[in-house]
C-alpha positions as CSV (number, residue, x, y, z in Angstrom):
1,X,0.0,0.0,0.1
2,X,1.1,3.5,-0.7
3,X,0.3,5.3,2.6
4,X,1.6,8.7,1.3
5,X,-0.8,8.7,-1.6
6,X,-3.6,7.5,0.8
7,X,-3.0,10.5,3.0
8,X,-3.2,12.9,0.1
9,X,-6.5,11.4,-1.2
10,X,-7.8,11.8,2.4
11,X,-6.7,15.4,2.6
12,X,-8.1,16.3,-0.8
13,X,-11.5,14.5,0.1
14,X,-11.8,16.5,3.4
15,X,-11.0,19.8,1.5
16,X,-13.6,18.9,-1.1
17,X,-16.2,18.3,1.6
18,X,-15.4,21.7,3.3
19,X,-15.4,23.5,-0.1
20,X,-18.8,22.0,-1.2
21,X,-20.6,22.9,2.1
22,X,-19.1,26.4,1.9
23,X,-20.1,27.0,-1.6
24,X,-23.6,25.6,-1.0
25,X,-24.2,27.9,2.1
26,X,-23.1,31.0,0.1
27,X,-25.2,30.1,-3.0
28,X,-28.4,29.5,-0.9
29,X,-28.2,33.3,0.2
30,X,-28.1,34.6,-3.5
31,X,-31.4,33.7,-4.9
32,X,-34.0,36.1,-3.2
33,X,-36.7,33.5,-2.5
34,X,-34.7,30.3,-2.0
35,X,-35.5,28.3,1.0
36,X,-33.3,25.5,2.5
37,X,-36.6,23.9,3.9
38,X,-38.7,23.9,0.8
39,X,-36.4,24.0,-2.2
40,X,-34.1,21.1,-3.3
41,X,-30.5,21.9,-3.7
42,X,-30.6,21.3,-7.5
43,X,-32.6,24.5,-7.8
44,X,-29.4,26.4,-6.9
45,X,-28.1,25.1,-10.4
46,X,-30.8,27.2,-12.1
47,X,-30.4,30.8,-12.9
48,X,-27.5,33.3,-13.1
49,X,-25.5,31.5,-10.5
50,X,-26.2,28.1,-11.6
51,X,-22.9,27.6,-13.2
52,X,-21.3,27.8,-9.7
53,X,-23.5,25.0,-8.4
54,X,-22.8,22.9,-11.5
55,X,-19.0,23.3,-10.5
56,X,-20.0,22.3,-7.0
57,X,-21.6,19.1,-8.3
58,X,-18.3,18.2,-10.2
59,X,-16.5,19.0,-7.0
60,X,-18.7,16.5,-5.1
61,X,-17.9,14.0,-7.7
62,X,-14.2,14.5,-7.3
63,X,-14.5,14.3,-3.6
64,X,-16.2,10.8,-3.8
65,X,-13.4,9.7,-6.2
66,X,-10.8,10.8,-3.6
67,X,-12.6,8.9,-0.8
68,X,-12.9,5.9,-2.9
69,X,-9.1,5.9,-3.8
70,X,-8.2,6.3,-0.2
71,X,-10.4,3.3,0.8
72,X,-9.0,1.0,-1.8
73,X,-5.5,1.9,-0.5
74,X,-6.5,0.9,3.0
75,X,-6.3,-2.7,4.4
76,X,-7.9,-5.1,4.7
77,X,-8.6,-5.9,1.1
78,X,-11.9,-7.7,0.7
79,X,-15.1,-7.9,-1.3
80,X,-17.1,-5.4,0.9
81,X,-14.3,-2.9,0.5
82,X,-14.3,-3.3,-3.4
83,X,-18.2,-3.3,-3.6
84,X,-18.6,-0.4,-1.2
85,X,-15.9,1.6,-3.1
86,X,-17.6,0.9,-6.4
87,X,-20.9,2.0,-5.1
88,X,-19.5,5.2,-3.6
89,X,-17.9,5.9,-7.0
90,X,-21.3,5.5,-8.7
91,X,-22.7,7.9,-6.3
92,X,-20.0,10.3,-7.2
93,X,-20.3,9.9,-10.9
94,X,-24.0,10.6,-10.5
95,X,-23.2,13.9,-9.0
96,X,-21.1,14.8,-12.0
97,X,-23.9,13.8,-14.5
98,X,-26.3,16.3,-12.6
99,X,-24.1,19.3,-13.8
100,X,-25.0,18.6,-17.3
101,X,-28.8,18.0,-16.9
102,X,-30.4,20.9,-15.0
103,X,-33.5,20.2,-13.0
104,X,-36.9,21.3,-14.2
105,X,-38.1,24.7,-12.8
106,X,-41.7,25.9,-12.5
107,X,-42.4,29.0,-14.6
108,X,-44.3,31.9,-13.2
109,X,-48.0,31.6,-13.9
110,X,-47.8,27.6,-14.4
111,X,-49.6,25.7,-11.9
112,X,-47.4,22.6,-12.0
113,X,-43.8,21.8,-13.1
114,X,-43.1,21.4,-16.6
115,X,-41.1,18.1,-17.3
116,X,-38.3,18.1,-19.8
117,X,-36.1,15.2,-20.8
118,X,-33.2,16.8,-19.2
119,X,-35.2,17.3,-16.0
120,X,-36.2,13.6,-16.0
121,X,-32.7,12.5,-16.4
122,X,-31.6,14.8,-13.5
123,X,-34.3,13.3,-11.1
124,X,-33.5,9.6,-12.0
125,X,-29.8,10.1,-11.8
126,X,-30.1,12.0,-8.6
127,X,-32.1,9.2,-7.2
128,X,-29.7,6.6,-8.4
129,X,-26.8,8.5,-7.0
130,X,-28.3,8.9,-3.5
131,X,-29.2,5.2,-3.3
132,X,-25.8,4.1,-4.5
133,X,-24.1,6.4,-2.0
134,X,-26.3,5.0,0.8
135,X,-25.4,1.4,-0.3
136,X,-21.8,2.4,-0.5
137,X,-21.3,3.9,2.8
138,X,-23.4,1.1,4.6
139,X,-21.1,-1.5,3.0
140,X,-17.9,0.4,3.8
141,X,-19.2,1.0,7.4
142,X,-19.4,-2.7,7.9
143,X,-15.8,-3.0,6.4
144,X,-14.6,-0.3,8.8
145,X,-15.6,-2.6,11.7
146,X,-12.8,-5.0,10.9
147,X,-10.3,-2.5,9.8
148,X,-7.2,-2.1,12.1
149,X,-7.0,1.3,13.8
150,X,-10.5,2.5,12.7
151,X,-12.8,1.4,15.4
152,X,-13.6,5.0,16.5
153,X,-14.1,5.9,12.8
154,X,-16.5,2.9,12.5
155,X,-18.7,4.2,15.3
156,X,-18.8,7.7,13.8
157,X,-19.5,6.3,10.4
158,X,-22.4,4.1,11.7
159,X,-24.1,7.3,13.0
160,X,-23.6,9.1,9.7
161,X,-24.9,6.2,7.7
162,X,-28.0,6.1,9.9
163,X,-28.4,9.9,9.3
164,X,-28.1,9.3,5.5
165,X,-30.8,6.6,5.8
166,X,-33.1,8.8,7.7
167,X,-32.7,11.6,5.2
168,X,-33.3,9.5,2.2
169,X,-36.5,8.0,3.9
170,X,-37.6,11.5,4.7
171,X,-37.2,12.6,1.0
172,X,-39.4,9.7,0.0
173,X,-42.1,10.8,2.4
174,X,-41.7,14.5,1.6
175,X,-41.9,13.9,-2.1
176,X,-45.2,12.0,-1.6
177,X,-46.8,13.7,1.1
178,X,-45.0,16.8,2.4
179,X,-43.4,18.4,-0.8
180,X,-42.7,21.7,1.3
181,X,-40.1,19.8,3.4
182,X,-38.2,18.2,0.5
183,X,-35.2,20.6,0.9
184,X,-34.8,19.8,4.6
185,X,-35.0,16.1,4.0
186,X,-32.4,16.3,1.2
187,X,-30.1,18.2,3.4
188,X,-30.3,15.7,6.1
189,X,-29.2,13.0,3.6
190,X,-26.4,15.1,2.3
191,X,-25.3,15.9,5.9
192,X,-25.0,12.2,6.4
193,X,-23.1,11.3,3.2
194,X,-20.7,14.3,3.2
195,X,-20.2,13.9,7.0
196,X,-19.4,10.2,6.4
197,X,-16.9,11.2,3.7
198,X,-15.1,13.6,6.0
199,X,-15.0,11.4,9.0
200,X,-13.8,8.3,7.2
201,X,-11.1,10.2,5.3
202,X,-10.0,11.9,8.6
203,X,-9.8,8.4,10.3
204,X,-7.9,6.9,7.3
205,X,-5.5,9.8,7.2
206,X,-4.6,9.3,10.8
207,X,-3.7,5.6,10.3
208,X,0.1,4.9,10.9
209,X,2.1,3.5,8.2
210,X,2.6,0.3,10.1
211,X,-1.0,-0.6,9.5
212,X,-0.1,-1.4,5.9
213,X,2.7,-3.7,7.0
214,X,2.3,-7.5,7.4
215,X,-0.2,-8.1,10.1
216,X,-0.2,-10.0,13.4
217,X,-2.2,-13.4,13.6
218,X,-5.0,-11.6,15.1
219,X,-5.4,-9.1,12.3
220,X,-5.0,-12.0,9.7
221,X,-7.9,-13.7,11.4
222,X,-9.9,-10.5,11.1
223,X,-9.0,-10.3,7.4
224,X,-10.3,-13.8,6.9
225,X,-13.4,-13.2,8.7
226,X,-14.1,-10.1,6.6
227,X,-13.4,-11.8,3.3
228,X,-15.9,-14.5,3.8
């Protein structure tokens, strides 16, 4: 394993999360009637400042890639690690796609939203991305349980995975019954995903180089148990 490269990916991921949140907070203050409770985050990608949000979507994809690369450079190697990293990568790739297919907006004087092909792609890809991210962080959180030196990170990741699940479930309820709270539900899910990425990157970044050296018999037993 290349621990130096791993630390660099972790640092880039942590910086990516901080940048994404900072840009998102600033953009929310620019549209005159934007509400973090009612409006989906994708609405920030529409209008004169939309290009900034689209760059932010691309940045979120790059952040997911950095987390994925850090994970695959961290022992133990196993099917859960590979599958979880792949799912996390799909979630990140979905974020990149959103930058090229803007969400549908409701024109003034129109009672309902006007569906376009690009808007449909946006909704479908966003849904797939959220579900892939949840599946990825859930799988990787289980992997963290058996990863040497990451026990504390595992506990934090478990809490943030639960936050993500609650947020996605809330999005489903809000989309069907309480559309006025869709923005809040989406931000709960994003807080879980981004918080997970930051916490796991921080935990992996703090691993000593010795974690990548040949392990003790106890660690080898853990690896075998994880790989089953």
